[in-house]
N, C-alpha and C positions, 0 to 999 in steps of 0.2 A: 824482674831481671830477665834478660834474654836467655839465661841458662836455666831458668825456672827453679833455682834453689829456693826462692821466695819471690812473690810478686811485690813490686814497689810502684808507688805512684810517681809518675814523672811528667813534666811539662815538655811537650815536643814542639819544635819549630822546623817547618819544612822549608828548605832553601833550594832554589833552582840553579843558581850560579855561585858556587859549585853545587852539584846535586847531592845534598846531604840532608839527613834528618838528625838534627842536634837535639839532645835531651838534657834537661836541667832538673835540679831539685825544685819541687814546687814551692818550697818554703822561701825561696829566694836564691840569690847568687847570680852574678853576671856571667861567670864562666860555665860553659857546658860541662856536664859530667862525662859526656862522650858523644860520638857521632856515628851514624850509619851511612856509608857511602852508597848512594842509590843508582849511580850510572850502571845500566845493564842488569839491575836486580830483577827478581821475580817477586811479586806480591800477590798473595791469594788469601781468600777467606778460609778459616779453619772451622770446620763443622764439628769435629770430634777429636779430642786428644786423649789417648790412652793415659790412664793413671791421673787424670785431672778430676777435680771435684766439680760438682754440679754448678756451683757459683762461678767457676772459671769459664764455663762454656756459654750457654744462652745465646748462641749466634752472634757473639760480639768479639771473637778472637780473630786475628789475622796474623799471617807469617810473612816476613821479608827474608828472602834468600839472596845474599849479596853475590856479586860476580865471583868472589873468591870463596863461595860456598859456606858462608857463615849464616846460621839460621837465627832469626830473632822472632820471638812470639810477643805480640802486643794485644792488649785488651782495650777495646774502645768503650765509651760510656753507654752506647746504644747501638742497635743494628744499623740505624740510619747513619750514625757517625762513622761506623766501621766502613760502610759503603763509600762515604765521602773520602775517608783517608785512603782507601784502596785506589780510588780513581785518581786522586791527587798524586799519590806516590807513583802510580803507573805512568802518568803524564811526565813527571819529572825524570823518571828513569829513562824515558825515551828521548826527551828533549834537553834535559839538563846537561851542564858541562862538567 
């Protein structure tokens, strides 16, 4: 969860037009649980989070800060996947509608 009350596994779909990152329940369901508007957002790798447990870090966390200053923390499956997500989201935040 983006508020870190607890972490949840979600399926993410990145869209360019409009520039959104939609998230779904991985168990199924056609309708998204929510969406993150990416136009003008900032996305960065997170190397260290205070009060996080060791398994939360391992160089696989990243943060999305939306244009209206909402912070989302996401955890990728691997360091390489984190890098791919960051590059893809940065591209969409600049060029997406």
